[in-house]
C-alpha positions in Angstrom: 6.8 -14.5 -2.0 9.5 -12.5 -3.8 7.9 -9.8 -5.9 9.7 -7.9 -8.6 8.1 -4.4 -9.0 8.8 -2.4 -12.1 7.8 1.3 -12.2 8.7 3.5 -15.1 9.0 7.1 -14.1 9.8 9.1 -10.9 6.3 10.5 -10.6 5.0 7.0 -10.2 7.9 5.7 -8.1 7.6 8.6 -5.7 4.5 6.8 -4.3 6.8 4.0 -3.0 9.4 6.5 -1.6 6.7 8.5 0.2 4.5 5.7 1.5 6.7 2.7 2.3 9.8 2.2 4.5 12.7 0.9 2.5 14.6 -1.9 4.2 17.6 -1.9 1.9 18.7 0.2 -1.2 21.1 -1.6 -3.4 22.9 0.5 -6.1 23.7 -1.9 -8.9 25.2 0.1 -11.8 22.5 2.2 -13.4 19.7 0.4 -11.6 18.9 1.0 -7.9 17.0 -1.8 -6.3 14.8 -0.9 -3.3 13.9 -3.8 -0.9 10.6 -3.6 1.0 8.8 -6.1 3.3 5.1 -6.0 3.1 2.2 -8.4 4.0 4.6 -11.4 4.2 6.2 -10.5 0.8 9.7 -9.3 -0.1 9.4 -6.6 -2.8 12.4 -5.7 -5.0 11.4 -2.5 -6.7 13.2 -0.7 -9.6 12.5 2.5 -11.5 13.2 1.4 -15.0 12.7 4.6 -17.0 10.1 5.2 -19.7 9.7 2.9 -22.7 9.6 -0.8 -23.6 13.4 -1.4 -23.7 14.2 0.0 -20.3 11.2 -1.8 -18.8 12.2 -5.1 -20.3 15.8 -4.7 -19.0 14.5 -4.0 -15.5 12.4 -7.1 -15.6 15.3 -9.2 -16.8 17.5 -7.9 -14.0 14.9 -8.7 -11.3 14.5 -12.2 -12.6 18.2 -12.9 -13.1 19.5 -11.3 -9.9 16.7 -11.9 -7.5 14.8 -15.0 -8.9 11.5 -13.3 -8.2 8.3 -15.3 -8.1 6.1 -12.7 -9.8 6.5 -9.4 -11.7 4.1 -6.6 -10.9 4.0 -3.2 -12.6 1.9 -0.1 -11.8 1.7 3.1 -13.8 -0.4 5.8 -15.3 -2.0 5.4 -18.8 -4.0 7.3 -21.4 -7.6 6.4 -22.2 -8.6 5.3 -25.7 -12.4 5.5 -25.4 -14.8 8.0 -24.0 -16.1 5.3 -21.7 -12.7 4.9 -20.1 -12.8 7.6 -17.4 -10.2 9.7 -15.7 -8.6 8.1 -12.7 -10.1 4.7 -13.5 -8.2 1.9 -11.7 -7.8 -1.0 -14.0 -5.7 -4.2 -14.7 -4.4 -5.3 -18.0 -6.1 -8.5 -19.3 -3.9 -8.5 -22.4 -1.6 -6.2 -24.2 -0.8 -5.4 -27.8 2.7 -4.4 -28.8 1.4 -2.2 -31.7 4.9 -0.8 -32.3 6.0 -4.3 -33.5 5.3 -4.8 -37.2 6.4 -7.6 -39.4 3.4 -7.7 -41.6 5.5 -7.0 -44.8 7.3 -10.3 -44.2 4.6 -12.6 -42.7 1.2 -10.9 -43.0 -1.0 -10.8 -39.9 -1.5 -7.5 -38.1 0.9 -5.1 -36.4 1.7 -6.4 -32.9 1.5 -10.1 -33.9 4.6 -12.1 -33.3 5.5 -15.1 -35.5 4.6 -17.7 -32.8 1.2 -16.1 -32.0 -2.1 -16.5 -33.7 -3.2 -13.0 -32.9 -1.5 -9.8 -31.5 -2.8 -10.2 -27.9 -0.4 -11.1 -25.0 -2.2 -12.3 -21.9 -1.2 -11.5 -18.4 -1.2 -14.3 -15.7 -4.8 -15.6 -15.3 -4.5 -16.3 -11.6 -3.2 -12.8 -10.8 -5.7 -11.2 -13.1 -8.6 -13.0 -11.2 -7.3 -11.7 -7.9 -7.1 -8.1 -9.2 -10.6 -8.3 -10.7 -12.0 -9.7 -7.5 -10.7 -6.5 -5.8 -12.7 -4.3 -8.1 -10.1 -3.5 -10.8 -11.5 -3.4 -14.3 -9.9 -5.7 -16.9 -8.8 -3.9 -20.0 -6.8 -4.3 -23.2 -3.7 -2.2 -23.4 -2.1 -0.9 -26.5 1.6 -0.5 -25.8 4.6 1.0 -27.7 7.3 3.6 -27.4 5.0 6.4 -28.2 3.2 9.0 -26.0 -0.2 9.2 -27.7 -1.7 12.6 -27.3 -3.9 13.0 -30.3 -7.5 11.8 -29.9 -7.5 10.6 -33.5 -4.6 8.2 -32.8 -6.3 7.0 -29.6 -9.5 6.3 -31.4 -7.6 4.3 -34.1 -5.9 2.1 -31.5 -9.3 1.4 -29.9 -10.8 0.6 -33.3 -7.9 -1.7 -34.4 -7.4 -3.7 -31.2 -10.5 -3.1 -29.0 -8.0 -1.5 -26.5 -9.2 0.9 -23.8 -5.8 2.2 -22.6 -2.4 3.0 -24.0 1.1 3.4 -22.5 4.8 2.7 -23.1 6.0 -0.3 -21.0 3.5 -3.1 -20.7 4.6 -5.1 -23.7 8.3 -5.1 -22.7 7.4 -6.1 -19.2 5.0 -8.8 -20.1 7.0 -10.3 -23.0 10.1 -10.6 -20.8 8.3 -12.1 -17.9 6.5 -14.6 -20.1 9.7 -15.7 -21.8 11.1 -16.8 -18.4 7.8 -18.2 -17.2 7.3 -15.7 -14.4 3.7 -14.6 -13.7 3.1 -11.0 -14.5 0.4 -8.5 -13.6 0.0 -4.8 -14.8 -2.0 -2.4 -12.7 -2.9 1.0 -14.2 -4.8 4.2 -13.6 -6.0 6.7 -16.2 -4.2 10.0 -16.2 -5.6 11.5 -19.5 -8.9 11.0 -21.3 -9.3 10.4 -25.0 -9.5 14.2 -25.5 -7.1 15.2 -22.7 -3.6 15.0 -24.2 -0.4 16.1 -22.6 -1.8 19.1 -20.7 -4.3 16.9 -18.9 -1.6 14.3 -18.3 0.6 16.9 -16.6 -2.3 18.0 -14.4 -3.5 14.6 -13.3 -0.3 12.4 -13.3 0.2 12.6 -9.5 -3.4 11.9 -8.6 -3.5 9.0 -11.1 -0.3 7.6 -9.7 -1.8 7.7 -6.2 -4.9 5.8 -7.4 -2.7 3.2 -9.0 -0.5 2.8 -6.0 -3.5 2.2 -3.8 -4.7 -0.5 -6.1 -1.3 -2.1 -6.1 -1.3 -2.2 -2.3 -4.6 -4.0 -2.3 -3.2 -6.6 -4.7 0.0 -7.1 -2.7 -2.1 -7.5 0.5 -4.1 -10.2 -1.2 -1.1 -12.0 -2.4 0.4 -12.0 1.1 -2.8 -13.7 2.4 -2.4 -16.4 -0.3 1.2 -17.4 0.4 
């Protein structure tokens, strides 16, 4: 299986650089593609940069240039509820692109696209079931180009969408993969609690990235066994 792996920031991508042996590094303009062989899979990994637009571009590149069979993402996230604990390893059941808003034209709610009956974008059901079977908690992710630090905003996103986590890439990754019919799975770990903010994020980002990377490795191992 050819896996396209999108990772946003260097603190997350460093897990790959530290833990796995890169077979080939291809410098393709602004995007460096790292090729790994693991559990019968070939992994093409890119560090996209933070935000929906960079993440979507990285997914498009992996699909167009490498014809990948699946898109995976791992990264750290903020918690939106008190019950969503620090360092929780989870998997996105569905995402809401709450930064997308055409309600003034078409009604609905922020995050709802014209062709959708609600704002929720589902990840691949088969991949989700594999991740859940490995013990990852399924969650709803609120995604937009915003680092959410204030607990009031986090609580608002939880109230509006029933979301448990927030971050800045899932919507771009998922929408691009779905447009091309490529199965997509998003694996996350909590770096800051609802009351934690930027200071807690800075303190916990590496440990959260390690937890998330370990969950990713379990998923890839399982995918290798199902080829």
